[in-house]
N, C-alpha and C positions, 0 to 999 in steps of 0.2 A: 687453734684449729687451722687446718690447711686453707690457704686462700683459694677461692674459686670465683668464677664469674657468677652473676646473680640473676635470679629469675623473678617473674611476676609473682606477686604475693597470693597465696591461696588462703583466704580467710573465711570467715563465717558467712552464712546466708541469712536471709530473712524468713525462711520457711519455718513452719511449725515442725516439731519433732514427731515423725510418724513411723509406722512399721514399714517393712519392705514391701508389703502387699497393699498398703494404703494408697489413697489417691494422692497425686502430686500437688504440692502447694504452689500457687501461681505468684506469690509475692516476690518482689525484687529488692535490690539494694537501694540505699538512700539516694543514689544518683550522684554521689561525689565523684566517682570515677566515670569518665565518659568513654575511655578506650576499652573496648570489649576484652582485649588481651590482658589488660591490667585489672579489669574488673574482677573481683575476687569470687568468692564462692557463693553466689546468689542461687543456692540450690533450688531446683524445681523438681527434685527427685525424691523417691521414696527412701527413707533412711530408717533402719531398725535401731532406734536410739532411745534410751531412757535418759531424761534430762532433769537437771535441777530447775527450780523455778527461775523465771527471768530475773537477771540481776537488776537491782535498783540503783546501783552506783552510777553516777554520771561519768562519762568519759573525761579524761583529763583535758584541761584547756591547753591545747598545743597549737602551734601554727607553723607555717613554712619558715624555715630558717632557725627554728629551735634546735639546740644541740643536746644530745644525750651523751653522758660520760665524756663530754668535751671532744667527741670525735664523730658521732653520728649526726649529721645535719639533715633534718627532715626537709624534704623537697615538695612532695605532693601526697595528699591524703587520698587513698584509693577506697577506703571503706571506713564508715563510722557508724556503729550500731551496737546495741546490747551492752553498753558500758565499756567498749574498747574501740580502738581505732587502729588502722593499718596504713602504713606509709611507704612510699618510695623514698629512700634516703641515700646519702653519700657518706661513705666511711672516709673521712678526710685524712686519716693516718695512712691508710693503704691506697687511697685514691681509687675507689671502686664503688659502684652502685650496690646497694643492699636493700632488703625489705625489712621493715620493723613492725611488729605488733606491740601496742602500748596499752596498758590498762592500769587502773589504780591498784596500789598494793593491798587495799582493803576490799577489793572486788572478791565476790564469793568464789570465783574460779582462779584467782591469782596463783594460789599454791599449786593447784593441779596443772596449770599452764606451765609454770616453772619446771615442775617435775617431768611433764611430757617433753618439753623442749630439751632438757638435759639428757633424758633417756634417748631421744632421737639423735642427738649429737653424738652420743657414744657409739651408735650403730656405725656411722662413718661409711655407709654404702653409697658409692657414687651414683647409683640409680635413683636416689632420692635427692631432692633439693635440700642442701645441707643447712642445719642450724649452726650459726657461727658464734652466737653468744646468747646467754640467758641471764639477766641481771635484775636484782631488786635494788633500787637506789632512789633516794629522795621521794619516798611515798609512791614510786612508780615501779611497775614490773614491765620489762620490755624484752622481746625475743627478736634477735637479729638473724636473718637468714639470707641465702643466696638470692640473687636477682639475675635471671637469664634473659638478656635482651634478644638473643637469637632464637629463643624457643617460641613455639606456637601451641596454644591450647588445642586439645582435641575438639572442643566446641567450635573453634574457628575453622579447623580442617574440615569438619563435617558440614559446615554451612554451604560448601560448594558441592557436596555430594558424598556418597559412601567412599570409603577407602578402597584402594586396590587390594586384591586378595593377599599379595605378599606383605603389604603394609599392615593390613589387619592381623595377619599371622605374627609379624614381628611385634606389634603392639601387645597382643595378648600374651605372647611368649615372655617378653621382657617384663611386663607388669606382673604376671603371675609369679615368675621366679623371684622378682624383687620382694613381693609381698610374702612369699614363702620364707625368704631369708629373714624378713622382719618378724614374722610370727615365731620363728625359731628363737628369736631373742626376746620374745614376750611383748612385742609391739604390734598394735593394730592401727588401722587408719580410721575406719568407721564412717568416713565421709568421702569415699573414693567415687568420683564422678568425672564427666568430661572436662570440667574446669580444673581438676586436680592432676590431669595427665597432660604432659607436654612433650612435643617432639622437637629436638634441637636441629640445627642446620646440618649436623652430621648424620642424622637419621636415628640417633639414640632417643629412647623414650625415658622420661624422667617423671617422678611422682613427687608432688609437693604436699606439705601439710601433714606428714606422718605423725600421728598421735596429737600434734599441736592443734589442728583444726577441731578435732573432737573435744579437746579440753577447752578451747575457746568457747564452744557452744554447749558445753556440759553434756556431750553425747556419750552414751555408754551402751554396752550390749552384753547380754548373758552368753551369746554365741558369737564372739568377734570374728572367728575364722569363717563361719557361715556368712556373716554380714559382708565381709570383704570379698568372699568368693562370689556371692550373688552380684555384688557391684561390678566385679570384673566381667561377669557374664553379661550384665547390662551394657557395659562399654563395648564388648565385642558385638553384641546384637545391634547397637547403634552404628558401629563402624561398618557393618555389613549391609544395613538396610537404610540408614539415615532416618530411622524411626526409633522412638523411645519405647521400650518393651512394656509399657503400662498404658492405661487408658488416657491419662492426661498428657498434654503437651509439656515438654521440658527441654531446656538447653537449645532452644531454637528449632526443635524437631517436633513433628507431629507424633502423638501417641497412637496406639493401636485402636482400631475401630471398637466401639463398645459392644459388649455382649458376645464377643467371639472368643475371649480368653487369650491365653498366651500361645501363639502359633509360631512354628519354626521360621527362622529368617528366610529359608529357601521357598517358603510359601507366601512371604510378603513381597519379595522382589525376585525377578527372574535372574538367573545367572549367578546366584550366590553359591560359593564353594560349599559342597555338602558336608565335608568334614568339619569345617568351621561352624556351620549351622548347627550341627549336632553338639559341638563343643559348647556353644552358647547356651543351648537348651539344658545341657547337663549341669552347667554352672547356675542357671536360673531355677533349676528344679529343686527348690528348697521348701518354701511355704505352700505346699499343696499342688504345685505344678508337677506335670508328669514329664519325666525325662524323655528326650527324643529317641525314637527307635526302641531298642532294648538295652541300651547302655545304662549303667547305674549313674546316679547323680554324683557330682563332685561337690563336696561340702567344705573342703579346705583348699587353700592355694597350693599346698603340696600335692593333693590329688589332681588338681588342675594341671600342674607342671608334668606329672606323670602321664596324664591323658594326652597332653600335647606331644610328649616324647614318643608316644605310641602311634601317633599319626604319621602318614607318609610326609616326608619333608617337602615343604613348598619352596621352590626355588625362585629367585628373583627373575623378573621378565627379561627376555633378551632385548638388548638395545635395538630400537627400530632403525633399519637401514633405509636411507633415502637415496633413490636413484638419481645420480647427477643429471642435469639437463644435457641434451645433445649438444655437441660442439658446433658452433655456428661461426663461420668465417665472417669477418667484418668487411665492409666495403673497401677499406684500405688494403686488407690482405688479398682481396680479389684483384687488386691492381687497377681499380677504377676510382681511386680517391680523387675527388675534385672534378670528376667527369660526369656528365649526365648519363643516366642509365639508358641503355638502348631499349627501344620498344620491343616487347616480347613477340609481337607479330611480324617483325622485320628480321630476316636472316642476314646477318652481317657476313660479307664475303671474307674468306680467310686468305690473306696475301701469301703467295708462294715465295719462300726465301730464295735468294740466288744461290747457285752452286758454290760451295765453299772453296776458298783459296784458288780462284781462277784468275786473279789479277797478277801483275808482275810482282807485287810485294808478297803475295801468297806463295808464289813459286820459290822466291828467295828463302822464305821461312821454311819451306819443306826441305830444301837442300841443307840448311843450317842444322835442322833437327837430325837429319840422316847422318851428317858428319859427326855430331855429338854421340850418336848411338854407336857408330863404328869405333870411335875413340874409347868409349866405355867398355866395349867388348874386348878390345886389345889390352887394356889395363887389367881387366879381370883375368884374362888368360895368363898374363905374366905373373900375377900374384899367385895363381894356382900352381904354376910350375915351380915357383920359388918355394912354396910350402912343401911340395913333394920332395924336393931336393934336400930340405932341412930335416925331413923325417928320419933319415938314416942315422942322424946323430943323437937320437933319443933312446937308443937301446940300453945304454948304461943307466940312464935315469930310471928305466923300467925296473931294473934290479933293485935300485935303492927304494923305490916306492913299495915293492913287494915286501922288502925287509921291514919297512915302517909299519905296514899293515899287520905283519906278523907280531910285532911288538904290542900293537894295540889289542890284538886278540888275547894276549897273555895278561892284560890288565884285569884285576878282579872286578866283577860286576857288583853293583850295590845289592845287598841282601834284601829280598822281598818278604813281606809278612812279619817283619820284626816289629814288636810293640814300640810305640813312641810315647814317651812320658808326656803327660799334660802338665804344663807349668801352672796355668791359672784358668779359671772360668769366670765369665762375666755375663750377667743378664743383659738382654738386648731387646728394647721395646721403643724403637724410634718413632712409632706412630701413636703412642699412648699419651695420656695427659701429663704424667710426670716422668716418662721415659724409664720406668723401673718396674720389674716383675719379680718380687720376692728374692732379692739377692742373698738374703741370709740363709736360704735353703740350698744354695749351689753346692756347698761341700758334701751334701748327701748324694750327689751324683757319683762322687769318687770314693765313697766310704766302703764300697764292696758289699753293702747290704741291699739286696733286691727289694726289701720291704720299705726302704726309705727312698725319697725322691724329692726333686725340685718340681714345683708346679706353677702353672700360670694362674691368673685371676679366673673367676668363673664368668661365663658368658651365656647369653640367652639362646645361642645356636652354635652349631659346629663351626660356622664361618666367622667366629668372633663377634656375633651379633651385628655383622656388617659395620663394625666400628673401626676395624683396621685389617690389613691384609695378613697379619701374622705377628708372632713373637718368637724369640729364640734365645740361644745361648752361644756366646762367642768362646771358642776353644783356643787358648794361647799355648803354642808348642814350645815357647821359649826362644826359638830361632827358626829361620826358614829351613824347612825339610821337605823331602819327597814323601808325599802322602799317597798311599795306594788304596786304603779302605778305612771307612769309619763305621763302626757298629754301634747302634743306638737301641737301648731297651726302654720301651714306653710302658705305662700303665694304661691299657686300652689301645685299640687300633687307631693310629695317628698318621696323618699325611705330613711328610717332611721333605724339605729340600736341603741339600748340602751346598753351601756357598763358600767361596774362598777369596781372601784378600790378595792383592798382587804380591808376588814373592819378594819384591824389594821394599815392601812396606816396613818402615822403621818403628812405627807406633800403631796402636790398635785403632782402626778406622771406626768412626762413630756414625757414619751415614750408611743407609741401606744400599745405596747405589755403589758403594765402594766394594761390595762383595759380589762376585760373579757366580752365577749358578753353574754347578758342574754335574749334578745328578739329583735324582729325587726317588722317593719310594713311599710305601705306606705299610702299616702293620704294627704289631706290638713289639716285634724285634726286627729291625730294619738294618740291612747291610748296604751301605752307600759306597759303591766302588766306581770311581770315575773311569771312563774309557781309557784315558791317558793319565799317567802319574802327574799329580799336581804338586808343584813346589811352592810352599807358602808357610807362613808362621801362624796366621790367624784363619781359623775355620769358623763358619757360622752354621749351626744346626737350627734351621728355620722352620717352625711349625706352621702349616698352612690350613689344616683342618683338624678339629679337636674331637675326641671321643666323649660320649656321655658317661660321666662318672656316677654309677648307680648309688654310691653311698651318699651323695649330696643331690642327685637328681638334676645336675647341671653339666654344661659342657666345660671341660677343663683339661688342659694338657699336663702330663706328668712324665718326667724323664728320670728313670731309675739308674741308668748307667750309660757311659760313653767310653768307647775304646777306639784308639787310633793306631793303625799299623802302616808300615811303609809299603 
């Protein structure tokens, strides 16, 4: 499995297994982990889970420094309960931090944990904390997963107040689309709560514990899609109000007042975005609650993704501009450095300067300047006369010049609008994690079939989920040539820039700054014609805003054809 940085472990809680509308359990973890960000899944939430009886097997006797498979060195126990333990560890082979769940091989849930971990690993979606290994060895079952040191739990983010509108919008968009993708592969979370949702330093939202957390706790559901959808609604409700949408307190947040029922977020806190408030209620409208306004409830993550796509897009806030302070001259600039300041009540007399150049030296200086001016005028006049006399000898040269111009006019001009063959195509993703975007699909751009295409990865919004400024395709013309126009056919209306490498580039540039922007456009068929002819070998078709692809319900760029003409 691909190497990735690793994140805090999302493991099981101490709460009882209750329905989504039941009261929240107040119990906490055993106190092994003191760091709240590392503390695992001590759920205080309502979960619609059918569980097995509590396991009676004691957790394996492990300690810091113990090695699993000769490579995973256990460092710190973050949770120990219900027959299993979870650790922060170090993969000594790859020299990276990882998280590890460990339980005895004869534990009643060992088989289901292994199956869930392997199924989650096969998904390979970067929006989830990845399972790196799942092994049964020496009477132990252990699951190794990513550890993300730069990620922060939603629980921690909400401790300081509700999220900004745009951040809440990004959270629900990314989490909903990720869970929709998981359910399409037959995977459910069933324990989706503020401890299981993380925001990385780049602003991307990640989900940990897919399928594995439920297996560790023996959680199940007859309606897994409804369970996960209501959990997403609770996350959005909490992000908007800093209140948990049930009566009991949970995750460091106060619950709703008793005996008033589930009220919309915009009635709990002033200034809540109305569209997001309605969306939270539609997701929470499952077990007897009434959907906000007249909208139908969302009972699957796919329906939630569709509802988000129908909302007006929420744009990021404009950066605040701070007015610079007025410029103030220092004492030194005012010419009084080291001098006592004059009293403001006393008017200092201004000395009158003497008349300039009245001394004997001044008079001599005036005569010297006058003489130099007269000499300069005389020299200039002589040069002008000499130039006029030489002008008569240039008539023959004029004839020769005209003949040369005539020859140049007879030279053939380069043909415009002539097709230029494309030598090679290369995917270009300099801001991505692995620098690659489906290179195996690039030949479909040149196959002449409008139904086939190269496509980008899917994203939570048209601006690449705020993860990167764009992706693109580098067009190699084989040699430096004059380019007059590039026609690009997309699947869906797409915003695009045409960029060009320097004409003398001998090899394909790999950095984004090596390509200069020459023009831009948007649409499903875009003709990119620079104002002036561009001479280059390497062109970059750079996608800056993606369309919603209705067949998958996500934002994804697709290029069906590229044609270059001179």
